[in-house]
SERO-4910 file (N, C-alpha, C, O; in steps of 0.05 Angstrom, whole numbers):
BEGIN
 pado doro    nc1    nc2    nc3   cac1   cac2   cac3    cc1    cc2    cc3    oc1    oc2    oc3
  Met    A    133    258    432    128    248    401    124    216    399    138    199    410
  Lys    A    105    211    386    102    181    378    122    167    360    136    182    346
  Thr    A    126    141    358    141    131    338    129    106    325    117     89    337
  Phe    A    133    107    303    123     91    281    143     70    273    164     78    264
  Thr    A    140     47    276    162     27    268    154     14    239    134      1    235
  Val    A    173     18    218    168      3    192    191    -18    187    215    -12    187
  Ile    A    182    -43    182    201    -63    171    206    -58    143    188    -53    126
  Val    A    235    -60    137    241    -53    113    257    -83    100    276    -93    111
  Tyr    A    245    -93     77    250   -118     69    268   -106     45    261    -86     32
  Ser    A    294   -122     40    308   -119     24    319   -143      6    322   -166     16
  Asp    A    325   -138    -19    344   -159    -31    363   -147    -41    369   -125    -31
  Ala    A    379   -158    -64    407   -150    -71    399   -124    -87    415   -105    -87
  Gly    A    373   -120   -101    373   -102   -121    353    -76   -106    359    -53   -112
  His    A    332    -81    -89    312    -61    -78    306    -65    -50    318    -82    -38
  Ala    A    290    -48    -39    279    -48    -14    249    -34    -11    240    -16    -26
  Trp    A    236    -47     10    210    -38      7    197    -38     35    199    -61     45
  Gly    A    186    -18     50    172    -14     72    148    -26     78    130    -19     62
  Lys    A    140    -42     97    116    -51     98     99    -35    115    108    -29    137
  Val    A     76    -26    110     54    -14    125     28    -22    119     22    -28     96
  Lys    A     11    -22    139    -15    -29    133    -31     -5    112    -26     19    112
  Arg    A    -50    -17     96    -59      0     73    -75     26     87    -74     48     77
  Gln    A    -89     21    109   -103     37    123    -86     64    134    -96     86    134
  Val    A    -63     60    142    -44     79    148    -41     99    125    -43    123    129
  Leu    A    -38     89    104    -36    109     79    -55    123     76    -52    146     68
  Val    A    -86    112     81   -107    124     78   -110    144    104   -121    166    101
  Asn    A   -103    137    123   -104    160    147    -88    182    141    -96    205    143
  Leu    A    -62    175    131    -45    197    128    -50    215    103    -37    235     97
  Gly    A    -71    206     89    -78    220     66    -59    219     43    -58    237     27
  Ile    A    -42    193     39    -25    196     21    -33    169      3    -18    163    -15
  Ala    A    -49    158      7    -52    131     -9    -52    139    -42    -43    125    -60
  His    A    -62    159    -44    -69    169    -77    -43    177    -90    -42    183   -114
  Lys    A    -22    179    -72      5    190    -80     23    163    -85     45    164    -96
  Ile    A     15    141    -76     39    121    -76     35    110   -110     16    109   -125
  Ser    A     68    102   -112     66     95   -146     61     63   -152     61     46   -134
  Ser    A     59     60   -170     58     31   -179     84     14   -176     86    -10   -182
  Tyr    A    103     30   -165    131     17   -165    128      2   -136    146    -13   -130
  Ser    A    104      6   -118    104     -6    -92     86    -30   -102     77    -34   -125
  Tyr    A     83    -47    -79     66    -68    -85     49    -74    -62     53    -64    -39
  Gln    A     25    -91    -68      7    -95    -46      0   -124    -43      4   -140    -61
  Tyr    A     -9   -131    -20    -16   -159    -13    -32   -160      9    -22   -157     32
  Lys    A    -58   -165      5    -77   -168     32    -79   -140     37    -78   -122     19
  Asp    A    -81   -135     66    -79   -107     72    -53    -92     80    -52    -73     96
  Asn    A    -34   -100     68     -6    -90     68      2    -76     43     -8    -82     22
  Val    A     21    -57     45     28    -44     25     56    -42     27     64    -33     48
  Tyr    A     76    -50      7    106    -49      9    110    -31     -9    105    -34    -33
  Leu    A    121     -6      7    126     22     -5    155     22    -15    174     23      1
  Glu    A    158     23    -42    183     23    -53    203     50    -43    196     73    -40
  Glu    A    223     41    -39    249     53    -23    256     84    -36    265    102    -22
  Asp    A    252     86    -57    263    112    -71    244    136    -65    252    156    -54
  Cys    A    219    132    -73    199    158    -70    177    156    -49    168    174    -35
  Asp    A    167    127    -50    142    123    -32    148    118     -6    131    123     11
  Leu    A    171    108      1    174    105     29    182    132     41    179    137     65
  Ser    A    192    149     26    196    180     30    172    198     37    171    217     52
  Leu    A    153    189     23    125    207     27    115    192     51    105    207     68
  Leu    A    115    169     58    106    159     86    125    175    107    113    187    125
  His    A    152    177    106    166    187    123    158    219    131    157    228    154
  Asp    A    153    233    109    150    259    110    121    265    126    119    283    142
  Ala    A     97    245    117     73    250    121     71    241    156     53    248    171
  Leu    A     94    225    163     93    217    193    107    241    207     99    246    230
  Leu    A    125    253    197    138    275    212    117    298    217    115    309    239
  Lys    A     97    306    191     82    324    191     63    320    216     56    338    230
  Ser    A     56    295    221     36    288    244     52    285    268     42    273    287
  Asp    A     75    293    270     90    297    296     93    262    306     89    254    329
  Thr    A    101    248    284    108    222    288    137    212    280    146    214    257
  Asn    A    151    202    298    182    195    292    178    170    276    157    157    279
  Ile    A    197    161    260    196    136    243    222    118    248    244    127    245
  Lys    A    216     92    255    242     77    262    237     50    241    218     35    236
  Phe    A    265     52    231    264     31    210    279      6    220    300      9    232
  Val    A    268    -23    215    280    -47    221    285    -60    195    267    -66    178
  Glu    A    310    -63    192    315    -79    164    315   -108    165    322   -119    185
  Lys    A    306   -121    143    308   -148    142    318   -154    113    305   -145     94
  His    A    338   -167    109    349   -170     85    354   -200     76    362   -216     92
  Thr    A    349   -209     51    350   -234     38    373   -236     15    369   -219     -3
  Asn    A    388   -248     11    406   -251     -8    396   -264    -34    410   -266    -54
  Asn    A    371   -273    -30    353   -284    -53    337   -262    -63    341   -239    -54
  Met    A    319   -267    -81    300   -250    -95    275   -248    -76    261   -267    -70
  Ser    A    271   -222    -66    245   -223    -48    221   -232    -59    216   -230    -84
  Arg    A    204   -243    -43    176   -251    -57    159   -228    -61    140   -230    -76
  Ile    A    162   -205    -49    151   -179    -51    152   -175    -81    133   -163    -90
  Arg    A    173   -181    -99    172   -175   -129    148   -192   -140    140   -187   -162
  Ser    A    137   -210   -127    113   -228   -138     91   -217   -133     73   -225   -147
  Tyr    A     85   -197   -115     58   -192   -106     49   -170   -129     63   -163   -148
  Glu    A     25   -160   -125     10   -141   -142     19   -114   -139     21   -102   -117
  His    A     23   -104   -161     32    -74   -164     10    -56   -150    -13    -58   -156
  Tyr    A     16    -39   -132      0    -25   -118    -13     -4   -138     -1      9   -156
  Ser    A    -39     -3   -130    -58     16   -151    -78     29   -133    -94     16   -119
  Val    A    -78     54   -135    -99     72   -120   -129     55   -125   -144     46   -107
  Arg    A   -133     52   -150   -165     38   -157   -171     17   -138   -191     17   -123
  Ser    A   -150     -4   -137   -155    -25   -121   -154    -18    -90   -169    -29    -74
  Asn    A   -140     -2    -84   -141     13    -55   -170     26    -49   -183     23    -29
  Leu    A   -176     41    -69   -203     51    -61   -229     33    -60   -247     36    -44
  Leu    A   -226     12    -81   -248    -11    -81   -246    -27    -55   -265    -32    -41
  Asp    A   -222    -35    -50   -223    -45    -23   -232    -32      2   -245    -45     18
  His    A   -225     -6      5   -235     12     22   -268     15     21   -281     11     42
  Met    A   -280     23     -6   -307     22     -6   -322     -5     -3   -345     -6      7
  Phe    A   -311    -23    -10   -328    -52     -9   -306    -74      5   -290    -87     -8
  Pro    A   -307    -74     33   -287    -92     40   -292   -116     44   -275   -132     49
  Asp    A   -322   -124     41   -326   -148     44   -328   -163     12   -320   -151     -8
  Asn    A   -337   -186     12   -338   -200    -14   -355   -187    -37   -379   -184    -35
  Leu    A   -342   -180    -56   -353   -167    -79   -375   -179    -98   -387   -168   -116
  Ser    A   -377   -205    -91   -390   -222   -107   -422   -215   -106   -437   -218   -126
  Asn    A   -431   -205    -81   -461   -197    -75   -466   -166    -90   -488   -155    -88
  Leu    A   -445   -153   -104   -450   -130   -115   -465   -133   -136   -455   -150   -151
  Thr    A   -488   -122   -143   -504   -120   -171   -505    -95   -182   -511    -75   -169
  Ile    A   -498    -94   -210   -495    -78   -225   -519    -70   -246   -523    -85   -264
  Tyr    A   -533    -47   -243   -558    -47   -255   -549    -31   -281   -529    -18   -281
  Ser    A   -567    -34   -304   -562    -29   -329   -589     -5   -332   -612     -8   -325
  Thr    A   -577     15   -345   -601     38   -350   -611     32   -377   -628     48   -387
  Glu    A   -602     11   -391   -617      3   -419   -643    -11   -411   -646    -21   -389
  Ser    A   -661    -11   -430   -692    -27   -424   -683    -54   -437   -666    -55   -455
  Ala    A   -695    -74   -426   -689   -100   -438   -707   -100   -462   -728    -87   -462
  Ala    A   -699   -115   -486   -716   -123   -510   -734   -140   -508   -728   -162   -498
  Ser    A   -760   -134   -516   -787   -152   -510   -785   -174   -528   -803   -191   -528
***
């Protein structure tokens, strides 16, 4: 059986498990993650109460053990300043991984003469 290691960051009030966004996509649970989790670049910080359990259950179903490594701060965690997780931004990042500035949106309305 394989082992997947998750670093769990905590402060005085809460904790989050850090995973790569692609792991959630590969396990088919990206759409189940709540907005109580956070995201920064290609990492997602799963909140400890529900979302981290989703990861745990999905890994067990894929015949993978999970190992937690804890890192605690007595200060407020910087994770709290990250963007809240959203499936929409996750899907856009997955569909358009490069710079979106080249994306052209076409209108179906005809231009006025």
